[in-house]
mmJSON file of the N, C-alpha and C atoms, coordinates in Angstrom:
{"data_MODEL":{"atom_site":{
"group_PDB":["ATOM","ATOM","ATOM","ATOM","ATOM","ATOM","ATOM","ATOM","ATOM","ATOM","ATOM","ATOM","ATOM","ATOM","ATOM","ATOM","ATOM","ATOM","ATOM","ATOM","ATOM","ATOM","ATOM","ATOM","ATOM","ATOM","ATOM","ATOM","ATOM","ATOM","ATOM","ATOM","ATOM","ATOM","ATOM","ATOM","ATOM","ATOM","ATOM","ATOM","ATOM","ATOM","ATOM","ATOM","ATOM","ATOM","ATOM","ATOM","ATOM","ATOM","ATOM","ATOM","ATOM","ATOM","ATOM","ATOM","ATOM","ATOM","ATOM","ATOM","ATOM","ATOM","ATOM","ATOM","ATOM","ATOM","ATOM","ATOM","ATOM","ATOM","ATOM","ATOM","ATOM","ATOM","ATOM","ATOM","ATOM","ATOM","ATOM","ATOM","ATOM","ATOM","ATOM","ATOM","ATOM","ATOM","ATOM","ATOM","ATOM","ATOM","ATOM","ATOM","ATOM","ATOM","ATOM","ATOM","ATOM","ATOM","ATOM","ATOM","ATOM","ATOM","ATOM","ATOM","ATOM","ATOM","ATOM","ATOM","ATOM","ATOM","ATOM","ATOM","ATOM","ATOM","ATOM","ATOM","ATOM","ATOM","ATOM","ATOM","ATOM","ATOM","ATOM","ATOM","ATOM","ATOM","ATOM","ATOM","ATOM","ATOM","ATOM","ATOM","ATOM","ATOM","ATOM","ATOM","ATOM","ATOM","ATOM","ATOM","ATOM","ATOM","ATOM","ATOM","ATOM","ATOM","ATOM","ATOM","ATOM","ATOM","ATOM","ATOM","ATOM","ATOM","ATOM","ATOM"],
"id":[1,2,3,4,5,6,7,8,9,10,11,12,13,14,15,16,17,18,19,20,21,22,23,24,25,26,27,28,29,30,31,32,33,34,35,36,37,38,39,40,41,42,43,44,45,46,47,48,49,50,51,52,53,54,55,56,57,58,59,60,61,62,63,64,65,66,67,68,69,70,71,72,73,74,75,76,77,78,79,80,81,82,83,84,85,86,87,88,89,90,91,92,93,94,95,96,97,98,99,100,101,102,103,104,105,106,107,108,109,110,111,112,113,114,115,116,117,118,119,120,121,122,123,124,125,126,127,128,129,130,131,132,133,134,135,136,137,138,139,140,141,142,143,144,145,146,147,148,149,150,151,152,153,154,155,156],
"type_symbol":["N","C","C","N","C","C","N","C","C","N","C","C","N","C","C","N","C","C","N","C","C","N","C","C","N","C","C","N","C","C","N","C","C","N","C","C","N","C","C","N","C","C","N","C","C","N","C","C","N","C","C","N","C","C","N","C","C","N","C","C","N","C","C","N","C","C","N","C","C","N","C","C","N","C","C","N","C","C","N","C","C","N","C","C","N","C","C","N","C","C","N","C","C","N","C","C","N","C","C","N","C","C","N","C","C","N","C","C","N","C","C","N","C","C","N","C","C","N","C","C","N","C","C","N","C","C","N","C","C","N","C","C","N","C","C","N","C","C","N","C","C","N","C","C","N","C","C","N","C","C","N","C","C","N","C","C"],
"label_atom_id":["N","CA","C","N","CA","C","N","CA","C","N","CA","C","N","CA","C","N","CA","C","N","CA","C","N","CA","C","N","CA","C","N","CA","C","N","CA","C","N","CA","C","N","CA","C","N","CA","C","N","CA","C","N","CA","C","N","CA","C","N","CA","C","N","CA","C","N","CA","C","N","CA","C","N","CA","C","N","CA","C","N","CA","C","N","CA","C","N","CA","C","N","CA","C","N","CA","C","N","CA","C","N","CA","C","N","CA","C","N","CA","C","N","CA","C","N","CA","C","N","CA","C","N","CA","C","N","CA","C","N","CA","C","N","CA","C","N","CA","C","N","CA","C","N","CA","C","N","CA","C","N","CA","C","N","CA","C","N","CA","C","N","CA","C","N","CA","C","N","CA","C","N","CA","C","N","CA","C","N","CA","C"],
"label_alt_id":[null,null,null,null,null,null,null,null,null,null,null,null,null,null,null,null,null,null,null,null,null,null,null,null,null,null,null,null,null,null,null,null,null,null,null,null,null,null,null,null,null,null,null,null,null,null,null,null,null,null,null,null,null,null,null,null,null,null,null,null,null,null,null,null,null,null,null,null,null,null,null,null,null,null,null,null,null,null,null,null,null,null,null,null,null,null,null,null,null,null,null,null,null,null,null,null,null,null,null,null,null,null,null,null,null,null,null,null,null,null,null,null,null,null,null,null,null,null,null,null,null,null,null,null,null,null,null,null,null,null,null,null,null,null,null,null,null,null,null,null,null,null,null,null,null,null,null,null,null,null,null,null,null,null,null,null],
"label_comp_id":["MET","MET","MET","LYS","LYS","LYS","LYS","LYS","LYS","GLU","GLU","GLU","PHE","PHE","PHE","ASN","ASN","ASN","LYS","LYS","LYS","ILE","ILE","ILE","TYR","TYR","TYR","ILE","ILE","ILE","VAL","VAL","VAL","SER","SER","SER","THR","THR","THR","ASN","ASN","ASN","ASP","ASP","ASP","ASN","ASN","ASN","ILE","ILE","ILE","GLU","GLU","GLU","LYS","LYS","LYS","ILE","ILE","ILE","ALA","ALA","ALA","LYS","LYS","LYS","LYS","LYS","LYS","TYR","TYR","TYR","ASN","ASN","ASN","GLN","GLN","GLN","ASN","ASN","ASN","PRO","PRO","PRO","THR","THR","THR","LYS","LYS","LYS","ILE","ILE","ILE","LEU","LEU","LEU","ILE","ILE","ILE","LEU","LEU","LEU","ASN","ASN","ASN","SER","SER","SER","LEU","LEU","LEU","THR","THR","THR","PRO","PRO","PRO","ASN","ASN","ASN","MET","MET","MET","ILE","ILE","ILE","LYS","LYS","LYS","LYS","LYS","LYS","GLY","GLY","GLY","GLN","GLN","GLN","ILE","ILE","ILE","LEU","LEU","LEU","ILE","ILE","ILE","ILE","ILE","ILE","ASP","ASP","ASP","ASN","ASN","ASN"],
"label_asym_id":["A","A","A","A","A","A","A","A","A","A","A","A","A","A","A","A","A","A","A","A","A","A","A","A","A","A","A","A","A","A","A","A","A","A","A","A","A","A","A","A","A","A","A","A","A","A","A","A","A","A","A","A","A","A","A","A","A","A","A","A","A","A","A","A","A","A","A","A","A","A","A","A","A","A","A","A","A","A","A","A","A","A","A","A","A","A","A","A","A","A","A","A","A","A","A","A","A","A","A","A","A","A","A","A","A","A","A","A","A","A","A","A","A","A","A","A","A","A","A","A","A","A","A","A","A","A","A","A","A","A","A","A","A","A","A","A","A","A","A","A","A","A","A","A","A","A","A","A","A","A","A","A","A","A","A","A"],
"label_entity_id":["1","1","1","1","1","1","1","1","1","1","1","1","1","1","1","1","1","1","1","1","1","1","1","1","1","1","1","1","1","1","1","1","1","1","1","1","1","1","1","1","1","1","1","1","1","1","1","1","1","1","1","1","1","1","1","1","1","1","1","1","1","1","1","1","1","1","1","1","1","1","1","1","1","1","1","1","1","1","1","1","1","1","1","1","1","1","1","1","1","1","1","1","1","1","1","1","1","1","1","1","1","1","1","1","1","1","1","1","1","1","1","1","1","1","1","1","1","1","1","1","1","1","1","1","1","1","1","1","1","1","1","1","1","1","1","1","1","1","1","1","1","1","1","1","1","1","1","1","1","1","1","1","1","1","1","1"],
"label_seq_id":[1,1,1,2,2,2,3,3,3,4,4,4,5,5,5,6,6,6,7,7,7,8,8,8,9,9,9,10,10,10,11,11,11,12,12,12,13,13,13,14,14,14,15,15,15,16,16,16,17,17,17,18,18,18,19,19,19,20,20,20,21,21,21,22,22,22,23,23,23,24,24,24,25,25,25,26,26,26,27,27,27,28,28,28,29,29,29,30,30,30,31,31,31,32,32,32,33,33,33,34,34,34,35,35,35,36,36,36,37,37,37,38,38,38,39,39,39,40,40,40,41,41,41,42,42,42,43,43,43,44,44,44,45,45,45,46,46,46,47,47,47,48,48,48,49,49,49,50,50,50,51,51,51,52,52,52],
"pdbx_PDB_ins_code":[null,null,null,null,null,null,null,null,null,null,null,null,null,null,null,null,null,null,null,null,null,null,null,null,null,null,null,null,null,null,null,null,null,null,null,null,null,null,null,null,null,null,null,null,null,null,null,null,null,null,null,null,null,null,null,null,null,null,null,null,null,null,null,null,null,null,null,null,null,null,null,null,null,null,null,null,null,null,null,null,null,null,null,null,null,null,null,null,null,null,null,null,null,null,null,null,null,null,null,null,null,null,null,null,null,null,null,null,null,null,null,null,null,null,null,null,null,null,null,null,null,null,null,null,null,null,null,null,null,null,null,null,null,null,null,null,null,null,null,null,null,null,null,null,null,null,null,null,null,null,null,null,null,null,null,null],
"Cartn_x":[-97.367,-96.438,-95.192,-95.032,-93.835,-92.573,-91.598,-90.274,-89.274,-88.591,-87.691,-86.223,-85.473,-84.022,-83.18,-82.056,-81.038,-80.477,-80.103,-79.264,-77.853,-77.081,-75.537,-75.132,-73.885,-73.277,-71.811,-71.249,-69.844,-69.171,-68.212,-67.611,-66.719,-66.895,-66.077,-65.081,-64.188,-63.186,-63.734,-63.108,-63.477,-64.724,-65.275,-66.453,-65.901,-66.927,-66.686,-68.003,-67.952,-69.184,-70.393,-69.9,-70.901,-71.538,-70.94,-71.503,-72.408,-71.863,-72.725,-74.107,-73.976,-75.141,-76.073,-75.65,-76.452,-77.323,-76.532,-77.157,-78.31,-78.252,-79.296,-80.107,-79.928,-80.756,-80.63,-79.326,-79.15,-78.167,-78.056,-77.146,-75.866,-74.666,-73.428,-72.926,-73.187,-72.949,-73.611,-74.917,-75.688,-75.156,-74.651,-73.977,-72.646,-71.827,-70.567,-70.914,-71.825,-72.147,-72.6,-73.535,-74.141,-72.92,-72.038,-70.924,-69.715,-69.668,-68.588,-67.298,-67.451,-66.41,-66.202,-64.922,-64.722,-64.695,-64.788,-64.644,-63.438,-62.279,-61.114,-60.856,-61.871,-61.716,-62.467,-63.113,-63.929,-62.806,-62.904,-61.943,-62.728,-62.138,-62.724,-62.782,-64.035,-64.365,-64.912,-64.927,-65.675,-67.041,-67.727,-69.147,-69.798,-70.827,-71.284,-72.763,-73.355,-74.756,-75.401,-76.429,-77.259,-78.573,-78.969,-80.216,-81.46,-82.529,-83.733,-84.399],
"Cartn_y":[-28.967,-29.618,-30.247,-31.419,-32.212,-32.024,-31.557,-31.429,-32.699,-33.234,-34.269,-33.736,-34.125,-33.703,-34.913,-34.736,-35.801,-36.102,-37.373,-37.747,-37.473,-37.334,-37.335,-38.547,-38.918,-40.019,-39.699,-39.89,-39.767,-41.029,-41.16,-42.459,-42.85,-44.197,-44.751,-45.575,-46.036,-46.967,-48.246,-48.775,-50.065,-49.827,-48.736,-48.406,-48.711,-49.014,-48.94,-48.574,-48.377,-47.794,-48.902,-50.106,-51.263,-51.323,-51.237,-51.201,-50.08,-48.952,-47.672,-47.887,-48.22,-48.314,-49.401,-50.469,-51.507,-50.966,-50.195,-49.555,-48.724,-47.998,-47.065,-47.632,-48.803,-49.471,-48.553,-48.227,-47.487,-48.087,-47.691,-48.225,-47.489,-48.296,-47.617,-46.627,-46.837,-46.013,-44.73,-44.691,-43.509,-42.635,-43.227,-42.423,-41.794,-42.487,-42.084,-40.892,-41.009,-40.049,-38.733,-38.848,-37.785,-37.068,-37.705,-37.031,-36.71,-37.023,-36.792,-37.501,-38.758,-39.548,-40.739,-41.535,-42.971,-43.708,-45.109,-45.925,-45.856,-45.441,-45.424,-44.029,-43.187,-41.834,-41.713,-42.786,-42.835,-42.87,-41.966,-41.969,-41.692,-42.248,-42.054,-40.506,-40.18,-38.754,-38.005,-38.529,-37.937,-37.893,-36.762,-36.624,-36.913,-37.901,-38.231,-37.828,-37.496,-37.179,-38.467,-38.825,-40.053,-39.58,-40.022,-39.51,-40.195,-39.61,-40.168,-41.237],
"Cartn_z":[56.479,55.694,56.502,56.196,56.979,56.31,57.155,56.546,57.133,56.151,56.553,56.313,57.271,57.254,57.051,56.421,56.336,57.656,57.832,59.205,58.899,59.968,59.95,60.767,60.448,61.032,61.141,62.261,62.579,62.594,61.613,61.356,62.612,63.015,64.139,63.641,64.63,64.413,63.759,62.766,62.067,61.324,60.964,60.115,58.762,57.951,56.478,55.866,54.641,54.039,53.984,53.85,53.823,55.19,56.326,57.601,57.811,57.48,57.739,56.836,55.521,54.714,55.198,55.771,56.353,57.472,58.485,59.617,59.267,58.184,57.858,56.627,56.355,55.156,53.854,53.535,52.347,51.406,50.29,49.256,49.499,49.67,49.892,48.873,47.594,46.575,46.748,47.189,47.288,48.351,49.398,50.514,49.962,49.326,48.845,47.864,46.941,46.014,46.779,47.678,48.518,49.209,49.592,50.388,49.492,48.138,47.256,47.729,47.967,48.383,47.678,47.827,47.306,48.786,48.547,49.771,50.667,49.962,50.737,51.33,51.213,51.805,53.168,53.598,54.924,56.031,56.939,58.064,59.392,60.473,61.809,62.144,62.64,63.089,61.987,60.713,59.614,59.683,59.224,59.313,57.873,57.906,56.611,56.679,55.605,55.396,54.925,55.697,55.227,54.856,53.575,52.954,53.615,53.762,54.43,53.481],
"occupancy":[1.0,1.0,1.0,1.0,1.0,1.0,1.0,1.0,1.0,1.0,1.0,1.0,1.0,1.0,1.0,1.0,1.0,1.0,1.0,1.0,1.0,1.0,1.0,1.0,1.0,1.0,1.0,1.0,1.0,1.0,1.0,1.0,1.0,1.0,1.0,1.0,1.0,1.0,1.0,1.0,1.0,1.0,1.0,1.0,1.0,1.0,1.0,1.0,1.0,1.0,1.0,1.0,1.0,1.0,1.0,1.0,1.0,1.0,1.0,1.0,1.0,1.0,1.0,1.0,1.0,1.0,1.0,1.0,1.0,1.0,1.0,1.0,1.0,1.0,1.0,1.0,1.0,1.0,1.0,1.0,1.0,1.0,1.0,1.0,1.0,1.0,1.0,1.0,1.0,1.0,1.0,1.0,1.0,1.0,1.0,1.0,1.0,1.0,1.0,1.0,1.0,1.0,1.0,1.0,1.0,1.0,1.0,1.0,1.0,1.0,1.0,1.0,1.0,1.0,1.0,1.0,1.0,1.0,1.0,1.0,1.0,1.0,1.0,1.0,1.0,1.0,1.0,1.0,1.0,1.0,1.0,1.0,1.0,1.0,1.0,1.0,1.0,1.0,1.0,1.0,1.0,1.0,1.0,1.0,1.0,1.0,1.0,1.0,1.0,1.0,1.0,1.0,1.0,1.0,1.0,1.0],
"B_iso_or_equiv":[0.0,0.0,0.0,0.0,0.0,0.0,0.0,0.0,0.0,0.0,0.0,0.0,0.0,0.0,0.0,0.0,0.0,0.0,0.0,0.0,0.0,0.0,0.0,0.0,0.0,0.0,0.0,0.0,0.0,0.0,0.0,0.0,0.0,0.0,0.0,0.0,0.0,0.0,0.0,0.0,0.0,0.0,0.0,0.0,0.0,0.0,0.0,0.0,0.0,0.0,0.0,0.0,0.0,0.0,0.0,0.0,0.0,0.0,0.0,0.0,0.0,0.0,0.0,0.0,0.0,0.0,0.0,0.0,0.0,0.0,0.0,0.0,0.0,0.0,0.0,0.0,0.0,0.0,0.0,0.0,0.0,0.0,0.0,0.0,0.0,0.0,0.0,0.0,0.0,0.0,0.0,0.0,0.0,0.0,0.0,0.0,0.0,0.0,0.0,0.0,0.0,0.0,0.0,0.0,0.0,0.0,0.0,0.0,0.0,0.0,0.0,0.0,0.0,0.0,0.0,0.0,0.0,0.0,0.0,0.0,0.0,0.0,0.0,0.0,0.0,0.0,0.0,0.0,0.0,0.0,0.0,0.0,0.0,0.0,0.0,0.0,0.0,0.0,0.0,0.0,0.0,0.0,0.0,0.0,0.0,0.0,0.0,0.0,0.0,0.0,0.0,0.0,0.0,0.0,0.0,0.0],
"pdbx_formal_charge":[null,null,null,null,null,null,null,null,null,null,null,null,null,null,null,null,null,null,null,null,null,null,null,null,null,null,null,null,null,null,null,null,null,null,null,null,null,null,null,null,null,null,null,null,null,null,null,null,null,null,null,null,null,null,null,null,null,null,null,null,null,null,null,null,null,null,null,null,null,null,null,null,null,null,null,null,null,null,null,null,null,null,null,null,null,null,null,null,null,null,null,null,null,null,null,null,null,null,null,null,null,null,null,null,null,null,null,null,null,null,null,null,null,null,null,null,null,null,null,null,null,null,null,null,null,null,null,null,null,null,null,null,null,null,null,null,null,null,null,null,null,null,null,null,null,null,null,null,null,null,null,null,null,null,null,null],
"auth_seq_id":[1,1,1,2,2,2,3,3,3,4,4,4,5,5,5,6,6,6,7,7,7,8,8,8,9,9,9,10,10,10,11,11,11,12,12,12,13,13,13,14,14,14,15,15,15,16,16,16,17,17,17,18,18,18,19,19,19,20,20,20,21,21,21,22,22,22,23,23,23,24,24,24,25,25,25,26,26,26,27,27,27,28,28,28,29,29,29,30,30,30,31,31,31,32,32,32,33,33,33,34,34,34,35,35,35,36,36,36,37,37,37,38,38,38,39,39,39,40,40,40,41,41,41,42,42,42,43,43,43,44,44,44,45,45,45,46,46,46,47,47,47,48,48,48,49,49,49,50,50,50,51,51,51,52,52,52],
"auth_comp_id":["MET","MET","MET","LYS","LYS","LYS","LYS","LYS","LYS","GLU","GLU","GLU","PHE","PHE","PHE","ASN","ASN","ASN","LYS","LYS","LYS","ILE","ILE","ILE","TYR","TYR","TYR","ILE","ILE","ILE","VAL","VAL","VAL","SER","SER","SER","THR","THR","THR","ASN","ASN","ASN","ASP","ASP","ASP","ASN","ASN","ASN","ILE","ILE","ILE","GLU","GLU","GLU","LYS","LYS","LYS","ILE","ILE","ILE","ALA","ALA","ALA","LYS","LYS","LYS","LYS","LYS","LYS","TYR","TYR","TYR","ASN","ASN","ASN","GLN","GLN","GLN","ASN","ASN","ASN","PRO","PRO","PRO","THR","THR","THR","LYS","LYS","LYS","ILE","ILE","ILE","LEU","LEU","LEU","ILE","ILE","ILE","LEU","LEU","LEU","ASN","ASN","ASN","SER","SER","SER","LEU","LEU","LEU","THR","THR","THR","PRO","PRO","PRO","ASN","ASN","ASN","MET","MET","MET","ILE","ILE","ILE","LYS","LYS","LYS","LYS","LYS","LYS","GLY","GLY","GLY","GLN","GLN","GLN","ILE","ILE","ILE","LEU","LEU","LEU","ILE","ILE","ILE","ILE","ILE","ILE","ASP","ASP","ASP","ASN","ASN","ASN"],
"auth_asym_id":["A","A","A","A","A","A","A","A","A","A","A","A","A","A","A","A","A","A","A","A","A","A","A","A","A","A","A","A","A","A","A","A","A","A","A","A","A","A","A","A","A","A","A","A","A","A","A","A","A","A","A","A","A","A","A","A","A","A","A","A","A","A","A","A","A","A","A","A","A","A","A","A","A","A","A","A","A","A","A","A","A","A","A","A","A","A","A","A","A","A","A","A","A","A","A","A","A","A","A","A","A","A","A","A","A","A","A","A","A","A","A","A","A","A","A","A","A","A","A","A","A","A","A","A","A","A","A","A","A","A","A","A","A","A","A","A","A","A","A","A","A","A","A","A","A","A","A","A","A","A","A","A","A","A","A","A"],
"auth_atom_id":["N","CA","C","N","CA","C","N","CA","C","N","CA","C","N","CA","C","N","CA","C","N","CA","C","N","CA","C","N","CA","C","N","CA","C","N","CA","C","N","CA","C","N","CA","C","N","CA","C","N","CA","C","N","CA","C","N","CA","C","N","CA","C","N","CA","C","N","CA","C","N","CA","C","N","CA","C","N","CA","C","N","CA","C","N","CA","C","N","CA","C","N","CA","C","N","CA","C","N","CA","C","N","CA","C","N","CA","C","N","CA","C","N","CA","C","N","CA","C","N","CA","C","N","CA","C","N","CA","C","N","CA","C","N","CA","C","N","CA","C","N","CA","C","N","CA","C","N","CA","C","N","CA","C","N","CA","C","N","CA","C","N","CA","C","N","CA","C","N","CA","C","N","CA","C","N","CA","C","N","CA","C"],
"pdbx_PDB_model_num":[1,1,1,1,1,1,1,1,1,1,1,1,1,1,1,1,1,1,1,1,1,1,1,1,1,1,1,1,1,1,1,1,1,1,1,1,1,1,1,1,1,1,1,1,1,1,1,1,1,1,1,1,1,1,1,1,1,1,1,1,1,1,1,1,1,1,1,1,1,1,1,1,1,1,1,1,1,1,1,1,1,1,1,1,1,1,1,1,1,1,1,1,1,1,1,1,1,1,1,1,1,1,1,1,1,1,1,1,1,1,1,1,1,1,1,1,1,1,1,1,1,1,1,1,1,1,1,1,1,1,1,1,1,1,1,1,1,1,1,1,1,1,1,1,1,1,1,1,1,1,1,1,1,1,1,1]
}}}
């Protein structure tokens, strides 16, 4: 049985949710919901969960 794990991403300077979503080919809203965030809550050094 193959197990898949979510990825994590550490937010860098000048990152925004659209850039992060594009990097992982994800929907920005999906990332925000998965992390219980709003776009203005993204801060440098924050750890985000990225769904597979």
